[in-house]
N, C-alpha and C positions, 0 to 999 in steps of 0.2 A: 733697467732690466739687467739681471745678472748674466754674465757670460755663460754660455753652454759648456758643460763639462767636456773635457777631451776624453774620448773613448778609445781604448785599445781592444781589438778583437784578436783572440788567439784561437785559430781554427776558423778564421773568417772566410776561407775559400771552400769550406765544406758545405754540406746540404743546408742545414738551418742557418749556418753562419752567413751565407750569402744574403739571406733575407734580413738578418740583423744589421749587417753592414749598410744595406740600402736604406733601412729604416732610420739608422743613426744619421746618415747624410740628410735624409728627408726632414728629420727633426732639427736640423741645423747644428749638429754636433761636429766639431773637428774630429775626424775619424781616422784611426790608424789601424793597420792590419800587420801583424807579425808574420813574416813569410821567410822561407829559406831562399837563398839565392837561386837554387834549382827550380823552385816553384815559379819564379818570375819568367823563366825561359821554357817552362814545360808546355809542350803542345796540348796536353790534356787539360791544362788550366788556362789556356790562352784566352778563351772567351770571357771567363770570369775576371781575369786580370785586366783585360782591355776595358771591360765594363766598369771596373773599379777606377781605372785611370780616368775614364770619361766622367765619372761621378766626382772626382776630386779626392779620392782616398789617398792617404799618405801611407807608403809602405816602409816598414821598419824591418831590416834584415836581422834575423835571429832564429833561435831554435829553442823549443821547449826543454831540451836536454842540455842547453848551454847557459849556465847561470849568468855569466857576464853579459851576454847579449840580451837575455831576458830582463835582467835588472835594469840595464840601460834603457830598454824600451819602456818599461813600467815607470821609470822616473820622469818620463816625458808626458804622462797623462794623469787623469783624475780617477778614471773608472776602468776596470779590467773586466771584460766579458770573455769567458772561455766557452767555446762550442766545439771542442775537440772530439774526436771519434771515441767510441766505447773502449777500444783497445789502448787508449792513451789516458784514460781517466785517472789511474793511479799516479801518473806523472804530474798531476796538478799540485802535488806537494812541492814541486819546484816553483810553481807560480806563487804559492803561499810563502815560501822562503824569500822569494824576490820581493814580494809585496812588503813583508816585514822589514827587509833591508832598506827598501826605498822610503818607507814611512810617509808617503804622500797620498796613498790611495783612499778615496772617499767611499768607494763601493766595489765589491768583487761579486760577480755573478758566475758561479762555477758551472761546468757543463753538466746539466741534468736534462732539461727539455724533454720530459717524459712524465710518468706518474710520480706522485710524491713518494720518494724512495723510502721514507720512514713509515709509510702506510701500506706498502706493497706486500702482498702475500704471493710470492712468485717462486716458481720452480726452477731448477737448474736447466740450462746453463745460465739463465738470467739472474739467478740468486746471487752469484758472484759479482755481477755487474752492479746490481742494486746495492750490495754490501759495500762495494768500492766507492760508489757515489755517497753513501751514508757516511763512510769513513772520512771522506773529504769534507763533508759538512762538519763533522766533529772536530777535525783539525782546524778549520776556519774559526769555529767557535772558541776553541782552546787558545788560539793566537789573538783573539779579540779583534779580528778584522771585520769591519762593517760589510755586511753581505745581503744579498737577496737571492733566494733560490727560486727558480721558475719551474713550476709544475705545469707544463704546457698541455699535458694529456696527448691525444692522438693527432698526428698530422693529417689533415684532410687530403692533401695531395698524395699521401702514402697509402691511405686506407680507402679513399674514394676515387680511384683512378679513372682516367678518361676512357671512353669506349674503345678507342683504337689500341688500347694496350692488351686487350684480350677479345676474342670473338664474342664472348658473352658480355663483357664490359660492365660498366656501372658499379654500383656499390657491391662489395663482396667479391669482386674479381681478384683482388689482392689475396683474400683468404683462400679462394679456390686454388690459386697457384701455389699455395704453401701447404695445403692438406693433401696427403698422398691419395691418388686416385683409387688405389686398391682399398683404402680404408673407407672411402665414400661408398664404393660398391658393396662392401661386405657388411658394414655395420651402421651406416648412416640411415636416418629416417627421412624419407622424402615425402613432401606434401605439396599440393598446389592449392593456393588460396582461392576461395570462391568469389570471383569477380564476374558479374554478368557480362556475357558477350565476349569474354576474353579466354584465350587458351595459351598454354605454354608450348613453345617450340623446343626442339632438342637443345638448341643453344641457349635458351633462356633459363638458366639455373643459377642459383646463388647459394654458396656455402655459408651456413650459419653455425658458429661454434656454440655449443651448449643449447639451451632452450630458446635463445633469442630474446628473452625478456629483460636481460641485464642492460642497464643504461650505460652508455659510453659517451665520451665527450670528443667531438671532432672539431678541430680548429684549423682555419686556413693559415698557412705558414706566414704570410705577410702580416696577419693579425697578431700572431704569436710574437713576431719581431717588433711590431709597433708597441704592444703592451710592455715588452721587455725594456725597450728604450724609454718609454714613459716612466718606468720605475726607477731609473738610475739616479735621478736627482730628487726623488720624492721621499721625504722623511717618514711617510706612512709605511713605506716598504722596507725600511732599514731593519736588518736582522729578522726578516719575515720570509715566509714562503708565499710567493705570488701564484695563486691558483688561477688558471685561465679556464673558467667554467661558465661561459655566457649561457643564459637559460635556453636560448633557441638552438643551442648546439648540443644539448644533452638529449640523447635519443637511444632507444633500444634497436637491436638489429631487426626485429620484426616490424617495428614502426618505420624504420628506415626503408625496408623493402616495400612496405605498403605505400609509402610516400612516392617511391620510385615507380611503382606500378601505376599510380594515378597519373603520373607525368607522361608515361609512355603508352598508356591505354591498353595494357595487356597484363596478364597474370604471369608471374615468374615461379618456376619450380623452386621450392625451398629445400635444401639438403642440409639436414641437421646432423651435426657430428657430436656425439655424446662426449662428456668429459673424459671418460675412461679411454676412449679411442684417441683423444688428443694427447693424453699423457703417454699412451703407448707409442704413438707416432714420435713424440719427443725422445723417448728412450731408444727407439729402434733406428731412427734415421742417422746416417753417418755424415750428413751435410750439416755443418755447424751453423750456417746461416739459417737454414730451415729450422733447426733445433731452437736457436735463439728466438727467431720470429714467432714460432708457435708458443714458446714459453711466455713471451710478452703478450701475445694474443690471449692466452689462457688467463693471464692476470687481468686483462681488460674486459674480455667478453664473457668469461665464466665466473671469475671471482668478483668482478665489479669493483676493482681497486680504484677506479677513477671517481666513483659516485657513492660508495658505501660508507661515507663518513661525513660529518659536518665540519666545516672549517672552524678551527679554534681561533678566536680573535686575538688571543695573546701572542700567537706566533704565525698566524696566517691571514691573508687578505684575498679578496676575489677581484680580478682585474676589471671586469666589465662594470662592477659597482664603483670602483675607484675612478674609472675613466669613462663615464657615460658619454663623453663627447666622441669617443672612437666608434665609428660606424663599422662594426665587424660584419664579416660575411656569414650569414646563417647557413645551416645545413641545407635548408630549402633552396636558398639562392645558389649554393654551390652545385646542387643537383640540376638546377636549371641550366647551368653552364654545360653540364655533361649531356643533357638532352639536346642542346643546341649543336654540340659537336657530333652527336649521333645523327 
């Protein structure tokens, strides 16, 4: 049996990076994480750092903006995975330069972990982010570096939060927290689905962007990480986009709410926010995070950018088809966990 590839994570202490590091260790890969000296001693990162130490992660001191330390780290591994934050995406040109200098990397996975950036019809301020990620793709291709891009679609833990995160909780509470209350009162269309014997209380409301019929893909973060690591040594994924679109995780907002209603045994008030209002909110809010979040949600829930295309086999593959042995968490199973917490 061939030795497992040595994997370097850049951005490994971040949100999705933590899951990828753990999946890499679980799959038996010698796993390295590039960190700054200050990160190792940061109280804010102490839990994740201690967890990595217990898992046997190797720390390499370096910085994305320091070519010497970056190149030194890359020369010690076979695969580089970047999971850096959106404000660092453009700096991945430094990783590309270091990989070219090292000459030993068998696969590079750039930081995308969202919709397929070449297929996204997205409004500002997310347009610039998608363009930056697409630019990095083109740079990798131009340099002839073997790559795999991961189109992970929506993080379940981000969009389907636990009940204790909001009084209303459950599916859609994330959206409710990012759509301005004034717009809901003034322009949203409110309906209560007809379920015999059930009524909606004041707190049981869910915000739905658009008409609720557009299908979206929700994947558990651990599954995204597992599929990513599975792909690093797979010749079928080289120079391809790995789309994570398991059939049981493709669902519309309306069907998602109906599924939730069945589980909790009562009807939920559905608050529909039309596209015009979403775009207006994006333009008018001064909060950049809210602006960016709504732009991404508009792409997913209104434009349908995760599901409005067929995967082209010449440059794309689907994860659950490639790896049928992976027991991924379905949306239905994920909601069961939320019911239990409730």
